[in-house]
C-alpha positions as CSV (number, residue, x, y, z in Angstrom):
1,M,4.5,-53.3,-4.9
2,F,3.0,-49.9,-4.3
3,R,0.6,-48.5,-2.0
4,A,-1.5,-45.4,-2.0
5,D,-1.9,-45.5,1.7
6,L,1.6,-45.0,2.4
7,F,1.7,-42.3,0.4
8,P,0.5,-39.3,2.6
9,T,2.9,-40.9,5.3
10,K,6.1,-40.4,3.0
11,L,4.9,-36.6,2.7
12,L,4.8,-36.1,6.0
13,L,8.4,-37.6,6.1
14,I,9.8,-35.6,3.8
15,S,8.6,-32.3,5.2
16,L,9.6,-33.1,8.6
17,V,13.3,-34.4,7.4
18,C,13.3,-30.6,5.5
19,G,12.5,-28.7,8.4
20,L,14.5,-30.5,10.5
21,V,17.8,-30.1,7.7
22,G,17.2,-27.2,5.5
23,C,15.8,-28.4,2.4
24,S,15.9,-26.1,-0.3
25,L,12.2,-24.8,-1.9
26,P,11.1,-24.6,-5.3
27,E,12.1,-21.4,-7.4
28,T,8.9,-19.8,-7.6
29,T,8.6,-16.9,-10.7
30,P,7.7,-13.6,-9.5
31,L,4.9,-10.7,-11.5
32,M,7.7,-8.6,-11.6
33,Q,11.3,-7.6,-11.3
34,W,13.8,-4.7,-11.3
35,R,17.2,-4.0,-10.7
36,H,17.8,-1.8,-8.2
37,V,21.8,-2.6,-7.1
38,E,24.4,-3.6,-9.6
39,E,26.6,-5.5,-7.9
40,G,24.0,-6.2,-4.1
41,A,23.1,-4.2,-1.7
42,Y,24.3,-4.3,2.0
43,A,20.2,-3.0,3.5
44,A,16.7,-1.8,2.5
45,D,14.0,-1.2,3.1
46,I,10.5,-1.1,2.0
47,S,7.9,1.6,2.7
48,T,4.4,0.0,4.7
49,D,2.3,0.7,1.6
50,G,4.6,-1.1,-0.4
51,T,5.4,2.2,-3.0
52,L,9.0,3.1,-1.9
53,A,12.2,0.9,-0.9
54,V,15.5,3.0,0.1
55,V,18.4,0.3,-1.1
56,S,21.9,0.6,0.0
57,G,24.7,-0.5,-2.5
58,I,28.1,-1.9,-2.2
59,N,29.3,0.2,-4.5
60,N,26.5,2.8,-5.4
61,G,25.5,5.0,-2.5
62,V,21.9,4.9,-1.1
63,N,19.0,5.6,-3.9
64,V,15.0,5.5,-3.4
65,W,13.2,3.7,-5.3
66,R,9.4,4.2,-6.7
67,I,8.5,0.7,-7.1
68,G,7.4,0.2,-10.6
69,E,9.9,3.3,-11.9
70,E,13.1,2.8,-14.2
71,K,15.5,5.3,-12.2
72,P,15.8,5.8,-8.7
73,L,13.9,9.1,-7.3
74,Y,17.2,10.5,-5.0
75,H,20.6,9.1,-4.5
76,W,21.9,9.9,-1.1
77,G,25.5,10.0,0.2
78,H,25.6,8.5,3.5
79,Q,28.9,9.9,4.5
80,G,29.6,12.2,1.6
81,E,31.7,11.0,-1.1
82,G,33.3,7.6,0.6
83,N,32.8,4.4,0.6
84,N,29.3,3.7,1.6
85,L,28.6,1.2,4.6
86,V,25.1,1.7,5.1
87,I,23.9,-1.5,7.1
88,S,20.8,-0.1,9.1
89,I,17.5,1.8,7.2
90,H,13.8,2.3,8.1
91,I,11.2,4.2,6.1
92,A,8.8,6.1,8.6
93,A,5.0,4.7,8.3
94,D,3.8,7.3,6.3
95,N,6.4,8.0,4.1
96,S,7.6,11.2,4.8
97,Y,11.2,10.3,6.2
98,A,14.2,8.2,6.0
99,V,16.9,7.0,8.4
100,T,20.0,5.7,7.3
101,A,22.6,4.2,9.5
102,D,26.3,2.7,9.7
103,R,27.7,1.5,12.4
104,E,29.3,5.2,13.9
105,A,26.5,7.8,12.5
106,F,22.9,7.9,11.7
107,A,20.8,10.4,9.1
108,L,17.4,11.6,8.7
109,W,16.2,12.3,5.3
110,S,13.2,14.0,4.0
111,L,11.5,11.8,1.3
112,E,9.3,14.7,0.1
113,T,12.7,16.7,-0.8
114,G,15.1,14.2,-1.0
115,E,17.3,16.4,1.3
116,P,19.1,15.8,4.7
117,E,17.9,17.1,7.9
118,G,20.7,16.1,9.9
119,F,23.4,13.7,10.7
120,W,24.5,12.5,14.4
121,R,27.6,10.4,15.5
122,I,27.8,8.3,18.3
123,D,31.0,7.9,20.1
124,E,29.8,5.1,22.7
125,A,29.6,1.8,21.1
126,S,28.5,0.6,17.7
127,I,24.9,1.3,15.6
128,R,23.5,-2.1,15.7
129,D,19.8,-0.7,14.4
130,V,17.5,2.1,13.4
131,A,13.8,3.1,13.2
132,V,12.0,6.4,13.1
133,T,8.5,8.1,13.3
134,N,5.9,10.1,11.0
135,N,6.7,13.3,10.5
136,G,11.1,12.3,11.5
137,E,9.4,13.5,14.8
138,G,11.3,10.6,16.4
139,I,14.7,8.4,15.7
140,L,15.2,5.2,17.3
141,V,19.0,4.1,18.0
142,A,19.9,0.6,19.3
143,R,23.8,-0.2,20.9
144,S,25.9,-2.5,20.8
145,N,26.7,-1.7,24.7
146,G,23.0,-2.6,25.4
147,K,21.5,1.1,25.5
148,V,18.8,2.2,23.2
149,M,18.7,6.0,22.2
150,F,15.2,8.0,21.4
151,F,16.0,11.1,20.4
152,E,13.4,13.9,18.9
153,P,16.0,15.9,15.9
154,R,13.6,19.0,16.6
155,T,13.4,19.8,20.1
156,Q,16.8,17.6,21.0
157,R,15.5,15.8,23.8
158,R,17.4,12.7,24.2
159,L,15.6,9.7,26.5
160,E,18.2,6.6,27.0
161,F,16.2,3.0,27.6
162,L,18.6,1.2,30.0
163,G,16.2,-2.1,30.5
164,H,18.9,-4.8,28.2
165,Q,21.5,-6.3,30.0
166,E,23.5,-7.3,26.6
167,K,23.7,-6.5,22.9
168,V,20.6,-5.1,21.5
169,N,19.5,-7.0,17.9
170,S,16.7,-5.3,16.5
171,I,14.3,-2.5,17.2
172,D,11.0,-0.7,16.2
173,I,8.3,2.1,17.0
174,S,5.3,2.8,16.8
175,P,4.5,5.5,14.0
176,N,3.2,8.4,16.4
177,G,6.7,7.5,18.4
178,K,5.1,6.9,21.7
179,Y,5.9,3.5,21.7
180,A,9.2,1.3,21.0
181,L,9.7,-2.5,20.9
182,T,13.4,-3.8,21.5
183,G,15.1,-7.4,21.6
184,G,18.4,-8.3,22.4
185,N,20.8,-10.9,23.5
186,D,19.7,-11.1,27.1
187,Y,17.0,-13.2,25.7
188,I,14.0,-10.6,26.3
189,A,12.4,-8.0,23.9
190,Y,10.7,-5.1,26.0
191,L,7.7,-3.2,24.9
192,W,7.8,0.9,26.5
193,S,7.5,3.9,26.3
194,T,9.3,6.4,24.7
195,D,7.7,9.4,27.4
196,T,9.0,8.1,30.4
197,G,11.1,5.2,29.3
198,Q,9.4,2.7,31.6
199,I,8.4,-1.1,30.2
200,I,4.9,-1.7,29.0
201,H,5.4,-5.5,28.8
202,S,8.4,-7.6,28.8
203,F,8.4,-10.5,26.0
204,T,11.2,-13.4,27.8
205,H,12.9,-16.3,24.9
206,P,14.9,-19.0,25.6
207,T,17.7,-17.4,23.7
208,R,18.9,-14.0,22.2
209,V,15.9,-12.2,20.4
210,S,16.8,-11.7,16.4
211,K,14.0,-9.8,15.3
212,V,10.8,-7.9,17.0
213,A,8.5,-6.4,14.5
214,L,5.3,-3.4,15.5
215,D,1.8,-3.8,13.9
216,D,1.5,0.3,13.0
217,S,-2.1,0.0,14.0
218,G,-1.3,-0.8,17.2
219,R,-2.6,-4.2,17.7
220,F,-0.1,-6.8,17.4
221,A,4.2,-7.2,18.6
222,F,6.5,-9.6,16.9
223,T,9.1,-11.2,18.6
224,A,11.3,-14.2,17.2
225,D,14.6,-15.4,19.3
226,S,17.8,-17.3,17.4
227,Q,16.4,-20.8,17.5
228,N,12.5,-21.6,17.2
229,K,10.3,-19.4,19.2
230,S,8.3,-17.0,16.8
231,Q,6.0,-15.3,19.0
232,I,2.4,-13.1,18.3
233,W,1.9,-10.9,21.4
234,N,-0.9,-9.0,21.9
235,V,-0.1,-5.2,22.7
236,Q,-2.6,-4.3,24.9
237,T,-2.6,-7.1,27.1
238,G,0.7,-8.7,26.8
239,E,-0.7,-12.0,26.5
240,P,0.5,-14.4,23.6
241,V,-1.8,-14.7,20.3
242,S,0.1,-17.8,18.5
243,T,3.0,-19.1,18.0
244,L,5.0,-19.3,14.2
245,R,4.5,-23.2,13.4
246,Y,7.2,-24.6,11.8
247,F,9.4,-28.0,12.2
248,A,13.0,-26.2,11.6
249,R,15.0,-26.1,14.9
250,Q,16.4,-22.8,13.6
251,R,14.4,-20.0,11.7
252,I,15.7,-16.6,11.7
253,F,13.8,-13.3,10.4
254,T,15.2,-10.6,8.6
255,D,12.4,-8.5,8.3
256,A,8.5,-8.5,9.3
257,E,5.3,-6.6,8.5
258,F,1.9,-6.9,9.4
259,S,-0.9,-7.0,6.9
260,K,-3.5,-3.3,7.3
261,D,-6.5,-6.0,8.5
262,G,-3.9,-7.5,11.1
263,K,-4.4,-11.2,9.3
264,Y,-1.8,-11.5,8.2
265,L,2.6,-11.5,9.2
266,L,5.1,-11.2,6.4
267,T,8.5,-12.1,6.7
268,G,11.6,-12.2,5.5
269,S,14.6,-14.5,5.8
270,P,18.5,-14.5,5.2
271,S,17.9,-17.7,3.2
272,R,15.9,-16.1,-0.3
273,Q,12.6,-17.0,1.8
274,V,9.9,-15.0,2.2
275,Y,6.8,-16.7,4.7
276,L,3.2,-15.4,4.5
277,W,1.3,-16.4,8.3
278,N,-1.7,-16.3,9.7
279,V,-1.9,-14.1,12.8
280,E,-4.8,-15.9,14.3
281,D,-3.0,-19.3,14.4
282,G,0.5,-18.8,13.4
283,S,0.4,-21.3,10.7
284,Q,2.2,-20.5,7.4
285,E,0.1,-19.3,4.5
286,E,2.4,-19.2,1.8
287,N,6.0,-19.0,0.5
288,W,8.1,-17.7,-2.1
289,Q,11.1,-17.6,-2.7
290,V,13.8,-14.4,-4.4
291,A,16.3,-14.6,-6.7
292,S,19.9,-15.0,-5.7
293,R,22.9,-12.9,-6.5
294,E,24.0,-14.1,-10.0
295,S,28.0,-14.2,-8.5
296,V,27.4,-16.1,-5.6
297,S,28.0,-19.8,-5.3
298,P,26.0,-21.6,-3.5
299,P,23.2,-19.1,-4.7
300,T,21.9,-17.4,-1.9
301,A,20.2,-13.9,-1.1
302,V,19.3,-12.2,2.6
303,V,15.8,-10.9,2.1
304,Y,15.8,-7.4,3.6
305,G,12.3,-5.3,2.9
306,V,8.7,-7.0,3.1
307,A,5.8,-5.7,2.1
308,F,2.0,-5.6,1.1
309,Q,0.7,-4.0,-1.7
310,S,-2.6,-2.2,-2.0
311,N,-3.6,-4.3,-5.4
312,G,-3.2,-7.5,-2.9
313,T,0.6,-8.4,-4.7
314,I,3.5,-8.6,-2.2
315,V,6.8,-6.3,-2.6
316,T,9.9,-8.1,-1.5
317,E,14.0,-6.2,-1.7
318,S,16.6,-8.7,-1.3
319,S,20.5,-8.3,-1.3
320,S,20.3,-9.7,-5.0
321,G,19.8,-6.2,-5.4
322,L,16.6,-7.2,-7.1
323,A,12.8,-5.7,-6.1
324,E,10.7,-8.9,-6.9
325,V,6.8,-8.6,-6.6
326,W,4.8,-11.7,-6.1
327,Q,1.3,-13.3,-6.5
328,W,-0.9,-13.9,-3.4
329,E,-3.9,-16.0,-3.8
330,K,-5.8,-14.8,-0.7
Protein backbone atom coordinates (compact mmCIF):
# COMPACT_ATOMS: atom_id res chain seq x y z
CA MET A 1 0.00 0.00 0.00
CA PHE A 2 1.38 3.41 -0.97
CA ARG A 3 1.88 5.86 1.86
CA ALA A 4 2.41 9.49 0.84
CA ASP A 5 4.07 10.36 4.14
CA LEU A 6 6.98 8.02 3.28
CA PHE A 7 7.77 9.69 -0.03
CA PRO A 8 9.93 12.57 1.36
CA THR A 9 11.97 10.03 3.33
CA LYS A 10 12.61 7.99 0.19
CA LEU A 11 13.73 11.11 -1.63
CA LEU A 12 16.12 11.95 1.20
CA LEU A 13 17.56 8.42 1.12
CA ILE A 14 18.09 8.62 -2.65
CA SER A 15 19.87 11.97 -2.24
CA LEU A 16 22.10 10.55 0.47
CA VAL A 17 23.00 7.46 -1.57
CA CYS A 18 23.76 9.55 -4.66
CA GLY A 19 25.96 11.81 -2.60
CA LEU A 20 27.91 8.85 -1.23
CA VAL A 21 28.31 6.73 -4.34
CA GLY A 22 28.17 9.39 -7.07
CA CYS A 23 24.92 8.72 -8.97
CA SER A 24 24.80 10.39 -12.37
CA LEU A 25 22.60 13.47 -12.64
CA PRO A 26 19.99 13.99 -15.34
CA GLU A 27 21.17 15.45 -18.63
CA THR A 28 20.84 19.22 -18.98
CA THR A 29 20.48 21.14 -22.22
CA PRO A 30 22.54 24.28 -22.92
CA LEU A 31 21.04 27.37 -24.50
CA MET A 32 23.91 27.46 -27.01
CA GLN A 33 26.93 25.35 -27.88
CA TRP A 34 30.04 25.87 -30.02
CA ARG A 35 32.77 23.39 -30.91
CA HIS A 36 36.21 24.85 -30.18
CA VAL A 37 38.26 21.65 -30.47
CA GLU A 38 37.57 18.60 -32.62
CA GLU A 39 39.43 15.89 -30.71
CA GLY A 40 39.13 17.21 -27.17
CA ALA A 41 41.00 19.76 -25.06
CA TYR A 42 43.99 19.54 -22.70
CA ALA A 43 43.23 22.80 -20.87
CA ALA A 44 41.15 25.97 -21.12
CA ASP A 45 40.26 29.19 -19.34
CA ILE A 46 37.35 31.60 -19.70
CA SER A 47 37.71 35.31 -19.00
CA THR A 48 36.06 36.65 -15.85
CA ASP A 49 33.36 38.41 -17.88
CA GLY A 50 32.60 35.28 -19.91
CA THR A 51 33.44 36.80 -23.31
CA LEU A 52 36.75 35.10 -24.18
CA ALA A 53 38.09 31.56 -24.03
CA VAL A 54 41.62 30.26 -24.55
CA VAL A 55 41.63 26.54 -25.35
CA SER A 56 44.52 24.08 -25.68
CA GLY A 57 43.57 21.37 -28.17
CA ILE A 58 45.00 17.89 -28.43
CA ASN A 59 45.97 18.32 -32.07
CA ASN A 60 45.29 21.93 -33.07
CA GLY A 61 47.44 24.01 -30.72
CA VAL A 62 46.08 26.86 -28.62
CA ASN A 63 43.21 28.97 -29.92
CA VAL A 64 41.62 32.16 -28.62
CA TRP A 65 37.87 32.43 -29.10
CA ARG A 66 35.31 35.16 -28.62
CA ILE A 67 32.39 33.28 -27.11
CA GLY A 68 29.62 33.06 -29.69
CA GLU A 69 31.79 33.46 -32.80
CA GLU A 70 32.44 30.67 -35.28
CA LYS A 71 36.14 31.32 -35.95
CA PRO A 72 39.01 31.83 -33.50
CA LEU A 73 40.59 35.26 -32.98
CA TYR A 74 44.12 33.86 -32.78
CA HIS A 75 46.00 30.61 -33.15
CA TRP A 76 49.07 30.19 -30.94
CA GLY A 77 51.95 27.73 -31.04
CA HIS A 78 53.30 27.53 -27.49
CA GLN A 79 56.57 25.86 -28.55
CA GLY A 80 56.59 26.42 -32.29
CA GLU A 81 55.12 23.77 -34.54
CA GLY A 82 55.80 20.76 -32.31
CA ASN A 83 53.25 18.79 -30.33
CA ASN A 84 50.98 20.94 -28.20
CA LEU A 85 51.45 20.07 -24.52
CA VAL A 86 49.91 23.17 -22.87
CA ILE A 87 48.28 22.03 -19.63
CA SER A 88 47.62 25.33 -17.83
CA ILE A 89 46.06 28.61 -19.06
CA HIS A 90 45.00 31.78 -17.30
CA ILE A 91 43.41 34.99 -18.64
CA ALA A 92 44.03 38.28 -16.81
CA ALA A 93 40.98 39.79 -15.11
CA ASP A 94 41.04 42.78 -17.51
CA ASN A 95 41.20 40.54 -20.64
CA SER A 96 44.52 42.12 -21.64
CA TYR A 97 46.86 39.13 -21.49
CA ALA A 98 46.92 35.36 -21.16
CA VAL A 99 49.59 33.00 -19.92
CA THR A 100 50.04 29.45 -21.20
CA ALA A 101 52.28 26.73 -19.78
CA ASP A 102 53.41 23.19 -20.35
CA ARG A 103 55.43 21.29 -17.75
CA GLU A 104 58.71 22.99 -18.71
CA ALA A 105 57.96 26.53 -19.94
CA PHE A 106 55.44 29.38 -19.85
CA ALA A 107 54.57 32.13 -22.32
CA LEU A 108 52.86 35.53 -22.10
CA TRP A 109 50.49 36.60 -24.89
CA SER A 110 48.76 39.88 -25.70
CA LEU A 111 45.02 39.43 -26.19
CA GLU A 112 44.90 42.79 -27.95
CA THR A 113 47.36 41.90 -30.72
CA GLY A 114 47.54 38.11 -30.43
CA GLU A 115 51.34 38.33 -30.33
CA PRO A 116 53.68 36.65 -27.79
CA GLU A 117 55.52 38.95 -25.38
CA GLY A 118 57.84 36.44 -23.76
CA PHE A 119 58.75 32.80 -23.36
CA TRP A 120 60.56 31.41 -20.32
CA ARG A 121 61.81 27.93 -19.51
CA ILE A 122 61.85 26.47 -15.99
CA ASP A 123 64.84 24.25 -15.22
CA GLU A 124 64.05 23.48 -11.59
CA ALA A 125 61.01 21.15 -11.14
CA SER A 126 57.93 21.00 -13.36
CA ILE A 127 55.20 23.63 -13.71
CA ARG A 128 51.91 22.82 -11.97
CA ASP A 129 49.82 25.98 -12.51
CA VAL A 130 50.12 29.58 -13.77
CA ALA A 131 48.28 32.90 -13.33
CA VAL A 132 48.69 36.42 -14.76
CA THR A 133 47.79 39.89 -13.47
CA ASN A 134 46.13 42.83 -15.20
CA ASN A 135 48.19 44.31 -18.04
CA GLY A 136 50.46 41.25 -17.95
CA GLU A 137 52.63 42.95 -15.33
CA GLY A 138 53.10 39.85 -13.16
CA ILE A 139 53.05 36.07 -13.65
CA LEU A 140 52.67 33.50 -10.89
CA VAL A 141 54.14 30.03 -11.47
CA ALA A 142 53.61 27.00 -9.20
CA ARG A 143 56.12 24.16 -9.27
CA SER A 144 56.24 20.55 -8.18
CA ASN A 145 59.06 21.19 -5.66
CA GLY A 146 56.81 23.37 -3.49
CA LYS A 147 58.20 26.70 -4.69
CA VAL A 148 56.03 29.44 -6.19
CA MET A 149 57.62 32.14 -8.34
CA PHE A 150 56.23 35.63 -8.87
CA PHE A 151 57.82 37.16 -11.95
CA GLU A 152 57.47 40.65 -13.49
CA PRO A 153 58.34 40.31 -17.20
CA ARG A 154 59.04 43.99 -17.87
CA THR A 155 61.22 44.69 -14.82
CA GLN A 156 62.63 41.14 -14.53
CA ARG A 157 61.91 41.25 -10.79
CA ARG A 158 61.56 37.75 -9.35
CA LEU A 159 60.37 36.60 -5.94
CA GLU A 160 60.36 33.00 -4.66
CA PHE A 161 57.71 32.00 -2.12
CA LEU A 162 59.02 29.12 0.00
CA GLY A 163 56.11 28.65 2.40
CA HIS A 164 54.96 25.29 1.04
CA GLN A 165 56.72 22.10 2.10
CA GLU A 166 55.34 19.91 -0.70
CA LYS A 167 54.00 20.04 -4.26
CA VAL A 168 51.83 23.09 -5.09
CA ASN A 169 48.60 22.13 -6.86
CA SER A 170 46.65 25.34 -7.47
CA ILE A 171 47.29 29.10 -7.48
CA ASP A 172 45.50 32.39 -8.10
CA ILE A 173 46.51 36.03 -8.06
CA SER A 174 44.67 39.31 -7.43
CA PRO A 175 44.09 41.47 -10.54
CA ASN A 176 46.57 44.10 -9.28
CA GLY A 177 49.21 41.44 -8.63
CA LYS A 178 49.68 42.32 -4.96
CA TYR A 179 48.30 39.12 -3.44
CA ALA A 180 48.72 35.44 -4.26
CA LEU A 181 46.72 32.44 -3.06
CA THR A 182 48.45 29.06 -3.25
CA GLY A 183 47.51 25.55 -2.11
CA GLY A 184 49.48 22.33 -1.97
CA ASN A 185 50.01 18.79 -0.78
CA ASP A 186 51.09 20.06 2.65
CA TYR A 187 47.37 20.54 3.54
CA ILE A 188 47.68 24.35 3.61
CA ALA A 189 46.60 27.26 1.45
CA TYR A 190 48.45 30.55 1.92
CA LEU A 191 47.41 34.10 1.08
CA TRP A 192 50.65 36.07 0.74
CA SER A 193 52.10 39.35 -0.45
CA THR A 194 53.95 39.38 -3.76
CA ASP A 195 55.80 42.52 -2.62
CA THR A 196 57.42 40.90 0.42
CA GLY A 197 56.64 37.19 0.28
CA GLN A 198 55.11 37.48 3.75
CA ILE A 199 52.15 35.27 4.67
CA ILE A 200 48.93 37.19 5.36
CA HIS A 201 46.60 34.27 6.17
CA SER A 202 46.98 30.49 6.42
CA PHE A 203 44.03 28.20 5.64
CA THR A 204 44.50 24.66 6.97
CA HIS A 205 42.79 21.54 5.59
CA PRO A 206 42.69 17.90 6.75
CA THR A 207 44.02 16.68 3.36
CA ARG A 208 45.93 18.10 0.39
CA VAL A 209 44.59 21.36 -1.07
CA SER A 210 43.53 20.73 -4.66
CA LYS A 211 41.91 24.03 -5.71
CA VAL A 212 42.12 27.70 -4.70
CA ALA A 213 40.48 30.84 -6.11
CA LEU A 214 40.43 34.54 -5.25
CA ASP A 215 37.51 36.90 -5.65
CA ASP A 216 38.67 39.63 -8.06
CA SER A 217 37.07 42.30 -5.84
CA GLY A 218 39.17 41.29 -2.84
CA ARG A 219 36.34 39.99 -0.64
CA PHE A 220 36.69 36.21 -0.59
CA ALA A 221 39.01 33.27 -1.06
CA PHE A 222 37.99 29.71 -1.89
CA THR A 223 40.05 26.68 -0.85
CA ALA A 224 39.14 23.02 -1.36
CA ASP A 225 40.94 19.82 -0.43
CA SER A 226 40.94 16.34 -1.96
CA GLN A 227 38.21 15.02 0.35
CA ASN A 228 35.22 17.02 1.57
CA LYS A 229 36.29 20.37 3.03
CA SER A 230 35.55 23.24 0.66
CA GLN A 231 35.68 26.60 2.40
CA ILE A 232 34.93 30.23 1.54
CA TRP A 233 36.99 32.70 3.60
CA ASN A 234 36.90 36.43 4.33
CA VAL A 235 40.13 37.71 2.77
CA GLN A 236 40.32 40.73 5.06
CA THR A 237 39.98 38.86 8.36
CA GLY A 238 41.02 35.32 7.42
CA GLU A 239 37.86 33.99 9.07
CA PRO A 240 35.54 31.42 7.46
CA VAL A 241 32.41 32.70 5.72
CA SER A 242 30.80 29.38 4.82
CA THR A 243 31.50 25.73 4.03
CA LEU A 244 30.08 24.25 0.82
CA ARG A 245 27.35 21.80 1.77
CA TYR A 246 27.22 18.44 0.01
CA PHE A 247 26.85 14.77 0.98
CA ALA A 248 29.65 13.33 -1.15
CA ARG A 249 32.67 11.90 0.64
CA GLN A 250 34.87 13.48 -2.00
CA ARG A 251 34.37 16.38 -4.39
CA ILE A 252 37.14 17.71 -6.63
CA PHE A 253 36.96 21.15 -8.25
CA THR A 254 38.69 22.10 -11.50
CA ASP A 255 37.69 25.78 -11.66
CA ALA A 256 36.00 28.33 -9.39
CA GLU A 257 34.69 31.84 -10.03
CA PHE A 258 32.94 34.33 -7.73
CA SER A 259 30.07 36.41 -9.12
CA LYS A 260 30.57 40.15 -9.49
CA ASP A 261 28.11 40.90 -6.68
CA GLY A 262 29.86 38.43 -4.35
CA LYS A 263 26.71 36.41 -3.68
CA TYR A 264 27.59 33.26 -5.62
CA LEU A 265 30.43 30.87 -6.36
CA LEU A 266 30.49 28.87 -9.60
CA THR A 267 32.58 25.67 -9.75
CA GLY A 268 33.54 23.07 -12.34
CA SER A 269 34.48 19.45 -11.75
CA PRO A 270 36.28 16.56 -13.50
CA SER A 271 32.96 14.68 -13.80
CA ARG A 272 31.01 17.01 -16.13
CA GLN A 273 29.26 18.78 -13.25
CA VAL A 274 28.96 22.55 -12.79
CA TYR A 275 27.63 23.80 -9.46
CA LEU A 276 26.33 27.18 -8.29
CA TRP A 277 26.76 27.90 -4.57
CA ASN A 278 25.43 30.53 -2.20
CA VAL A 279 28.45 32.30 -0.70
CA GLU A 280 26.66 33.31 2.51
CA ASP A 281 25.63 29.85 3.68
CA GLY A 282 27.41 27.39 1.32
CA SER A 283 24.18 25.86 -0.01
CA GLN A 284 23.94 24.56 -3.57
CA GLU A 285 21.65 26.74 -5.69
CA GLU A 286 21.76 24.95 -9.05
CA ASN A 287 23.78 22.53 -11.17
CA TRP A 288 24.35 21.66 -14.83
CA GLN A 289 26.03 18.79 -16.69
CA VAL A 290 28.23 19.60 -19.68
CA ALA A 291 28.39 17.43 -22.79
CA SER A 292 30.80 14.51 -22.80
CA ARG A 293 33.34 13.58 -25.45
CA GLU A 294 31.57 11.37 -27.96
CA SER A 295 34.54 9.05 -28.43
CA VAL A 296 34.95 8.35 -24.70
CA SER A 297 33.20 5.51 -22.88
CA PRO A 298 31.82 5.85 -20.28
CA PRO A 299 30.80 9.42 -21.15
CA THR A 300 32.91 11.95 -19.29
CA ALA A 301 34.42 15.43 -19.52
CA VAL A 302 36.51 17.74 -17.35
CA VAL A 303 35.08 21.23 -16.83
CA TYR A 304 38.14 23.46 -17.35
CA GLY A 305 36.51 26.90 -17.24
CA VAL A 306 33.38 28.52 -15.80
CA ALA A 307 32.19 32.14 -15.85
CA PHE A 308 29.22 34.41 -15.26
CA GLN A 309 28.07 36.43 -18.26
CA SER A 310 26.63 39.96 -18.02
CA ASN A 311 23.23 38.88 -19.37
CA GLY A 312 22.64 36.49 -16.49
CA THR A 313 23.75 33.29 -18.21
CA ILE A 314 26.67 31.00 -17.39
CA VAL A 315 29.33 29.75 -19.82
CA THR A 316 31.54 26.66 -19.56
CA GLU A 317 34.48 25.21 -21.46
CA SER A 318 35.34 21.52 -21.11
CA SER A 319 37.60 18.73 -22.33
CA SER A 320 34.85 17.73 -24.77
CA GLY A 321 36.05 20.70 -26.84
CA LEU A 322 32.75 22.55 -26.42
CA ALA A 323 31.82 25.97 -25.09
CA GLU A 324 28.30 25.87 -23.67
CA VAL A 325 25.96 28.57 -22.35
CA TRP A 326 23.45 27.78 -19.61
CA GLN A 327 20.32 29.45 -18.30
CA TRP A 328 20.47 30.50 -14.68
CA GLU A 329 17.24 31.30 -12.85
CA LYS A 330 18.08 33.76 -10.09
